[in-house]
C-alpha positions in Angstrom: 92.4 32.4 165.2 92.0 30.1 162.4 88.7 31.8 161.4 90.3 35.2 161.6 93.0 34.1 159.1 90.4 32.8 156.7 88.4 36.0 156.9 91.5 38.1 156.4 92.6 36.2 153.3 89.1 36.2 151.9 88.8 39.9 152.5 92.2 40.6 151.0 91.4 38.5 148.0 88.2 40.3 147.3 89.7 43.8 147.6 92.8 43.1 145.5 92.3 43.2 141.7 92.5 40.0 139.9 95.8 39.3 138.4 96.0 38.7 134.7 97.7 35.5 133.7 101.2 35.9 132.6 101.7 36.2 128.8 103.5 33.4 127.1 106.7 34.3 125.4 106.3 34.6 121.7 108.0 32.0 119.7 111.0 33.4 117.9 111.0 33.2 114.1 114.0 31.5 112.6 116.5 34.1 111.3 116.8 34.3 107.6 120.4 34.1 106.5 121.3 36.8 104.0 124.1 36.1 101.5 127.3 37.8 102.4 127.5 41.3 100.9 130.3 42.0 98.5 132.8 44.4 99.9 132.9 47.5 97.8 135.5 50.2 97.7 134.1 53.6 98.0 135.2 55.9 95.3 136.0 59.5 96.2 133.1 61.8 95.3 134.1 64.7 93.0 132.4 67.9 94.1 131.7 70.3 91.4 130.6 73.9 91.6 126.8 74.2 91.5 125.5 75.0 88.0 123.3 78.0 87.5 120.5 77.4 85.0 120.8 80.8 83.2 124.6 81.0 83.1 126.4 79.5 80.1 130.1 79.6 79.7 131.2 83.2 79.6 132.0 84.2 76.0 134.4 87.0 75.2 132.6 90.3 75.6 133.3 91.5 72.0 131.5 88.5 70.5 128.5 88.8 72.8 128.5 92.6 72.3 128.4 92.2 68.6 125.5 89.8 68.7 123.6 92.2 71.0 124.2 95.2 68.9 123.1 93.2 65.8 119.9 92.1 67.5 119.1 95.7 68.6 119.7 96.9 65.1 117.4 94.2 63.6 114.6 95.2 66.0 115.0 98.9 65.2 116.1 100.0 68.7 116.8 103.7 68.9 119.7 105.7 70.4 121.9 102.7 71.2 124.8 103.6 73.5 127.5 101.2 74.6 129.4 102.1 77.8 132.7 100.2 78.4 133.1 99.3 82.1 136.1 96.9 81.8 138.3 97.6 84.7 135.8 99.9 86.3 133.2 97.4 87.5 133.3 93.8 88.6 129.6 93.5 87.6 130.1 93.5 83.9 132.4 94.5 81.1 129.9 96.7 79.2 126.5 98.2 79.4 124.3 98.7 76.4 121.5 101.3 76.7 118.8 101.5 74.0 115.3 103.0 73.4 112.1 101.5 72.2 109.2 103.6 70.9 106.6 102.1 73.2 106.2 99.6 76.0 105.3 96.9 73.5 108.4 97.7 71.4 110.6 97.7 74.4 109.3 94.3 75.5 109.6 92.8 72.1 113.2 94.0 71.7 114.2 92.4 75.0 112.3 89.1 74.2 114.0 88.8 70.8 117.4 89.6 72.2 117.0 86.9 74.9 115.8 84.3 72.3 118.7 85.1 69.9 121.3 84.8 72.7 119.8 81.4 73.7 119.8 80.2 70.0 123.4 81.3 69.7 124.3 79.0 72.6 124.6 81.4 75.5 121.9 79.7 77.6 118.7 81.1 79.0 119.2 84.8 79.9 117.4 86.4 82.8 115.1 89.2 81.7 113.5 91.6 84.2 110.8 94.1 83.6 108.9 92.5 80.7 105.5 92.8 82.3 105.8 96.6 82.6 107.7 97.4 79.4 109.1 100.7 80.7 112.6 99.5 81.5 113.7 96.0 80.6 117.0 94.5 81.6 118.6 91.6 79.9 121.6 90.0 81.7 123.9 88.6 79.0 126.8 87.8 81.4 129.6 90.2 80.6 127.2 92.6 79.0 124.1 94.0 80.6 121.4 95.5 78.2 118.9 98.1 79.3 116.0 98.9 77.0 114.0 101.9 78.0 111.0 104.0 76.9 112.5 107.5 76.1 110.9 109.2 79.1 112.1 106.6 81.5 115.6 106.7 80.0 115.8 110.4 80.5 114.6 110.1 84.1 117.2 107.5 85.2 120.1 108.8 83.0 122.3 105.7 83.2 124.7 107.1 80.7 125.3 110.1 83.0 125.9 107.8 86.0 128.5 105.6 84.2 130.0 108.1 81.9 133.7 109.0 82.2 132.8 112.6 81.2 130.8 113.2 84.3 132.9 116.2 85.6 132.6 117.9 82.2 128.8 117.5 82.3 128.7 118.9 85.8 130.7 122.0 84.7 128.5 122.4 81.6 125.4 122.5 83.8 126.7 125.3 86.0 
């Protein structure tokens, strides 16, 4: 029986995988003492409305309108029409519609207008349609300026759409 036990233990030792020696516990590093933090009182954070890059403080519409009309006159815009929308639209107080003689003239009128408004302190104004030059829109806050080529202006007929005299026009066309 003694022999059988030795054989069994030898057999079991050979078939069982060798055990790895136990790892030694890593020595703990001494803790570094940090100086006590000063207690600070949190101040309430003031939340302000997000600022838009192109929107300056809204100026009274007559002042902006006067600057726009002067700029259009300086650049020789043709058939300038101002449509008063105060009380009729929440979008703006007035729309200015003007013609340029060509695509290049339309684009230069709009560029000069945006530059003059910026120089006057109204901030950077968004301008749409400069690349085409058929219809350029300049958003001046309370006043929106549309500069067209004559053919495009006749096609879209913004004056007819916003005009108070629309019923009279409809009767005249019958």
